[in-house]
C-alpha positions as CSV (number, residue, x, y, z in Angstrom):
1,M,-30.4,-11.9,-20.3
2,S,-29.4,-12.7,-16.7
3,R,-31.9,-13.2,-13.8
4,I,-31.0,-11.1,-10.8
5,V,-32.2,-11.1,-7.2
6,F,-31.4,-7.7,-5.8
7,L,-30.8,-7.1,-2.1
8,G,-30.6,-3.5,-0.9
9,T,-32.2,-1.0,1.5
10,P,-31.1,2.7,1.7
11,D,-30.7,5.5,-0.8
12,F,-27.2,4.3,-1.7
13,S,-28.8,1.1,-3.3
14,V,-31.3,2.9,-5.5
15,P,-29.1,3.9,-8.5
16,A,-27.8,0.3,-8.8
17,L,-31.3,-1.1,-8.8
18,N,-32.5,1.5,-11.4
19,K,-29.5,0.7,-13.6
20,L,-30.2,-3.0,-13.5
21,I,-33.9,-2.5,-14.2
22,N,-33.0,-0.4,-17.3
23,S,-30.4,-2.8,-18.5
24,R,-30.9,-6.0,-20.6
25,H,-31.0,-8.0,-17.4
26,D,-34.1,-9.1,-15.5
27,V,-34.5,-8.2,-11.9
28,V,-36.9,-11.0,-10.8
29,L,-37.0,-10.2,-7.0
30,V,-36.0,-7.4,-4.7
31,I,-35.2,-8.1,-1.1
32,T,-35.1,-5.2,1.4
33,Q,-35.3,-4.6,5.1
34,K,-38.6,-4.2,7.0
35,D,-40.5,-0.9,6.7
36,K,-39.8,1.3,9.8
37,Q,-41.8,3.8,11.8
38,R,-40.4,7.3,11.4
39,G,-41.2,10.8,12.5
40,R,-43.4,12.1,15.3
41,G,-46.5,10.3,14.0
42,K,-44.6,7.0,13.8
43,K,-45.8,6.5,10.2
44,L,-44.6,3.3,8.6
45,E,-42.1,4.3,5.9
46,K,-41.0,2.1,3.0
47,T,-37.3,1.7,2.2
48,P,-36.1,3.6,-0.8
49,V,-35.4,0.3,-2.6
50,K,-38.9,-1.0,-1.9
51,T,-40.4,2.1,-3.5
52,V,-38.4,1.7,-6.7
53,A,-39.3,-2.0,-6.9
54,E,-43.0,-1.4,-6.5
55,N,-42.9,1.4,-9.0
56,N,-41.5,-1.0,-11.6
57,G,-43.8,-3.9,-10.8
58,I,-41.1,-6.1,-9.2
59,E,-42.0,-8.5,-6.3
60,V,-40.6,-7.3,-2.9
61,F,-39.6,-9.7,-0.1
62,Q,-38.9,-8.3,3.4
63,P,-37.8,-11.2,5.7
64,S,-36.8,-10.5,9.2
65,N,-34.0,-13.1,8.7
66,I,-32.7,-13.6,5.2
67,N,-31.0,-16.9,6.2
68,T,-34.0,-19.0,7.3
69,K,-34.9,-22.2,5.5
70,E,-38.1,-20.5,4.2
71,S,-36.1,-17.5,2.8
72,I,-33.6,-19.7,1.1
73,Q,-36.4,-21.8,-0.5
74,K,-38.2,-18.7,-1.8
75,I,-35.0,-17.1,-3.3
76,S,-34.0,-20.5,-4.8
77,G,-37.4,-20.6,-6.6
78,F,-36.5,-17.6,-8.7
79,R,-33.5,-19.4,-10.1
80,P,-31.2,-16.3,-10.2
81,D,-28.0,-16.1,-12.1
82,Y,-26.7,-13.4,-9.7
83,L,-27.4,-12.2,-6.2
84,V,-26.5,-8.5,-6.2
85,V,-26.1,-6.9,-2.7
86,V,-25.9,-3.2,-2.2
87,A,-26.1,-2.0,1.4
88,Y,-28.7,-4.6,2.3
89,G,-28.2,-4.7,6.1
90,Q,-27.9,-8.5,6.8
91,I,-25.1,-10.9,6.4
92,L,-25.7,-13.7,3.9
93,S,-25.1,-17.3,4.9
94,P,-23.0,-19.7,2.9
95,D,-26.2,-21.6,1.9
96,L,-27.7,-18.4,0.5
97,L,-24.5,-17.6,-1.4
98,K,-24.7,-21.0,-3.2
99,I,-28.0,-20.2,-4.8
100,P,-27.0,-18.1,-7.9
101,R,-25.9,-19.9,-11.0
102,I,-23.0,-17.5,-11.7
103,D,-22.1,-15.4,-8.6
104,S,-23.0,-13.2,-5.7
105,L,-21.8,-9.6,-6.2
106,N,-21.5,-6.7,-3.8
107,I,-20.8,-3.0,-4.4
108,H,-18.4,-1.8,-1.8
109,A,-17.7,2.0,-1.5
110,S,-13.9,1.8,-1.1
111,L,-10.8,0.6,-3.0
112,L,-10.5,-2.8,-1.3
113,P,-8.7,-4.0,0.7
114,K,-8.7,-0.6,2.3
115,Y,-11.7,0.4,4.4
116,R,-13.5,-2.9,4.9
117,G,-16.6,-2.5,7.1
118,A,-19.6,-0.4,7.7
119,A,-18.5,3.2,7.0
120,P,-15.8,3.2,4.3
121,I,-16.9,6.6,2.9
122,N,-16.7,8.4,6.2
123,W,-13.4,6.9,7.3
124,A,-11.7,7.7,4.0
125,I,-12.4,11.4,4.5
126,I,-11.7,11.3,8.3
127,N,-8.3,9.8,7.6
128,G,-7.5,12.4,5.0
129,E,-7.5,10.2,1.9
130,T,-7.2,12.0,-1.4
131,C,-9.0,9.3,-3.4
132,S,-11.7,6.7,-2.9
133,G,-13.7,4.5,-5.2
134,I,-15.9,1.5,-5.9
135,S,-15.1,-2.2,-5.7
136,I,-17.3,-4.9,-7.3
137,M,-16.5,-8.0,-5.3
138,R,-17.6,-11.6,-4.9
139,I,-19.3,-12.1,-1.5
140,E,-17.7,-14.5,0.8
141,R,-18.0,-15.3,4.5
142,G,-15.4,-12.8,5.6
143,L,-16.0,-9.0,6.1
144,D,-15.6,-7.5,2.6
145,S,-12.8,-9.9,2.0
146,G,-13.9,-11.6,-1.2
147,P,-12.0,-11.4,-4.5
148,V,-12.5,-8.2,-6.5
149,Y,-13.7,-8.2,-10.1
150,T,-13.4,-4.5,-10.9
151,Q,-12.5,-1.1,-9.3
152,K,-13.0,2.5,-10.2
153,T,-11.2,5.5,-8.5
154,T,-12.4,9.0,-7.9
155,Q,-10.7,12.0,-6.3
156,I,-11.7,13.4,-2.9
157,H,-11.3,17.1,-3.1
158,N,-10.3,19.2,-0.1
159,H,-13.8,20.3,0.9
160,M,-15.8,17.2,0.0
161,T,-18.1,15.8,2.7
162,A,-19.0,12.2,3.3
163,G,-22.5,13.0,2.0
164,E,-21.1,14.4,-1.2
165,L,-18.8,11.4,-1.7
166,H,-21.7,9.1,-0.9
167,D,-23.8,10.6,-3.7
168,K,-20.9,10.4,-6.2
169,L,-20.0,6.8,-5.4
170,K,-23.6,5.5,-5.5
171,E,-23.8,6.6,-9.2
172,M,-20.3,5.2,-9.9
173,G,-21.2,1.9,-8.3
174,A,-24.3,1.5,-10.3
175,D,-22.5,2.0,-13.6
176,L,-19.6,-0.2,-12.6
177,L,-21.9,-3.0,-11.5
178,V,-23.6,-3.3,-14.9
179,E,-20.2,-3.0,-16.7
180,T,-18.8,-5.8,-14.5
181,I,-21.7,-8.2,-15.2
182,E,-21.2,-7.6,-18.9
183,K,-17.4,-8.3,-18.5
184,I,-18.1,-11.5,-16.6
185,E,-20.6,-12.8,-19.3
186,I,-18.9,-11.5,-22.4
187,A,-15.2,-11.5,-21.6
188,G,-15.2,-14.1,-18.8
189,I,-13.2,-12.0,-16.4
190,K,-12.3,-13.6,-13.0
191,P,-12.0,-11.8,-9.7
192,K,-8.6,-11.2,-8.1
193,I,-7.8,-12.2,-4.5
194,Q,-7.3,-9.2,-2.2
195,D,-4.0,-8.5,-0.5
196,H,-5.3,-9.2,3.0
197,D,-2.1,-7.8,4.6
198,Q,-3.0,-4.4,3.3
199,A,-6.6,-4.5,4.7
200,T,-7.9,-1.7,6.9
201,Y,-11.1,-1.4,8.8
202,A,-13.9,1.2,8.7
203,P,-16.0,0.7,11.8
204,M,-19.6,1.8,12.3
205,L,-20.1,5.5,13.3
206,T,-21.6,6.4,16.6
207,K,-23.4,9.5,17.9
208,E,-20.7,10.0,20.5
209,M,-18.2,10.7,17.7
210,S,-19.9,14.1,16.9
211,H,-18.3,15.9,19.8
212,I,-15.3,17.8,18.4
213,N,-11.9,17.1,20.1
214,W,-9.8,20.2,19.9
215,N,-6.7,18.2,21.0
216,F,-6.3,17.0,17.5
217,D,-4.4,19.0,14.9
218,C,-6.4,21.4,12.8
219,K,-6.4,19.3,9.7
220,S,-7.7,16.2,11.6
221,V,-10.5,18.2,13.1
222,V,-11.6,19.6,9.7
223,N,-11.4,16.1,8.2
224,R,-13.7,14.8,10.9
225,V,-16.2,17.6,10.3
226,R,-16.3,16.6,6.6
227,G,-16.3,12.9,7.3
228,L,-19.1,13.0,9.8
229,E,-21.5,15.0,7.7
230,P,-24.4,14.4,7.4
231,W,-24.4,11.9,10.3
232,P,-23.7,12.1,13.2
233,G,-22.4,15.6,12.4
234,S,-19.9,17.6,14.4
235,V,-21.0,19.7,17.4
236,I,-19.6,22.0,20.0
237,F,-21.1,23.3,23.2
238,Y,-21.0,27.0,24.0
239,K,-22.3,27.9,27.4
240,R,-24.5,24.8,27.3
241,K,-25.9,25.6,23.9
242,R,-25.4,23.0,21.2
243,I,-23.9,24.2,17.9
244,K,-23.5,22.0,14.9
245,I,-20.5,22.8,12.6
246,Y,-21.1,22.4,8.8
247,E,-18.2,24.2,7.0
248,A,-14.7,24.8,8.4
249,A,-11.2,25.2,7.1
250,A,-7.8,24.2,8.7
251,I,-5.3,27.1,9.3
252,N,-2.0,25.5,10.1
253,E,-0.3,28.4,12.0
254,P,1.5,28.2,15.3
255,H,-0.1,29.7,18.5
256,Q,0.1,29.7,22.3
257,Y,-3.6,29.1,23.0
258,L,-5.1,26.2,24.9
259,P,-7.0,23.8,22.5
260,G,-10.7,24.8,22.2
261,T,-10.1,28.5,22.8
262,V,-12.1,31.0,20.7
263,T,-9.4,33.3,19.5
264,N,-11.0,35.6,17.0
265,M,-14.3,36.5,15.3
266,T,-14.5,38.3,12.0
267,D,-17.6,39.1,9.8
268,D,-17.5,35.6,8.3
269,T,-15.3,33.4,10.4
270,I,-15.0,32.0,14.0
271,W,-11.5,31.0,14.9
272,I,-10.9,28.2,17.4
273,A,-7.5,26.9,18.5
274,C,-6.6,23.2,18.1
275,R,-3.5,21.4,19.5
276,T,-1.7,22.7,16.4
277,G,-3.2,25.4,14.2
278,Y,-6.8,26.8,14.1
279,V,-10.2,25.8,12.7
280,A,-11.9,28.6,10.9
281,I,-15.6,28.0,11.1
282,H,-17.7,29.4,8.2
283,E,-21.1,27.8,8.6
284,L,-23.0,26.5,11.6
285,Q,-26.3,25.9,13.3
286,M,-27.3,27.0,16.8
287,E,-29.6,24.7,18.6
288,G,-33.2,25.5,17.7
289,K,-32.2,27.8,14.8
290,K,-31.6,27.3,11.1
291,R,-28.3,26.5,9.4
292,M,-26.5,29.7,8.5
293,K,-23.2,31.3,7.5
294,V,-21.2,33.1,10.2
295,N,-22.0,36.5,8.8
296,E,-25.7,35.8,9.3
297,F,-25.1,34.1,12.7
298,N,-23.3,37.2,13.9
299,K,-26.3,39.4,13.5
300,G,-28.1,37.8,16.4
301,N,-25.4,35.9,18.3
302,R,-22.0,36.5,19.7
303,I,-19.4,34.1,20.9
304,E,-17.0,35.4,23.6
305,I,-13.4,35.7,22.6
306,G,-11.2,33.7,25.0
307,Y,-14.0,31.3,25.9
308,R,-12.6,27.7,25.9
309,I,-14.9,25.1,24.2
310,G,-14.5,21.5,25.1
311,E,-15.1,21.4,28.9
312,E,-18.8,20.9,28.5
313,V,-20.0,17.4,27.6
314,L,-22.8,16.0,25.4
């Protein structure tokens, strides 16, 4: 039985923590970010990881800075065999990484060395990848550059959103993490150094990215809609009204329209011209209204054929 100190914060971290709790290993301490005020009432809300830890009677530590002398002393006192980091939210110092007896492990949601960085799930879809996966790696000082113990691949189907891939990978990562610890302890596997020449970067998303640029080709626009769902989402402005796009398809047909022009509306589709091809919108949400399919949207709203979207700004 190995002693594990677990560091994680959001929903993505929860399956891995649950899997470790239900394994033969002993999660002796859970470290997570500070509780945050949310909603109109500014109610203090626990992180998802904190909730799981408390429900299982595990001590929770929420330092403002994980790398202080006090934090390092506290963690050292638990004599962990592993530090396991899953979307924790702070960079660990070299002194902290020296603490575990065996290793410091991280679940990264990409097939490293591709998509190092903050948003690997989103950028894989934005860039039109057909597969993604999980890497269990040793944490080192560089950005997701440590040697990799194990990887597992999954397909990205044509309509999958970043939210859907996120939910699939968090479960895959939990399973692969426990399998990897078993392989380290039973089979003595060693991590393999990444090919740094093949590394790509997945930078943090920003709210400004949500504004659709119709000067891209139709496939790129649709990939961005998928890759930016659920946050920051993809929006257009129609006569100063904000509309969020949820479901769309790329129609790669030639045309003579200016990018952003609404070219047609049917019972279930709004057609908008891109630099090449069209985007066929099937599901959307008008500002102040619920999310709906186009056939429902058309009952109380109309978009003018020939109107050019893209000249109004966020």
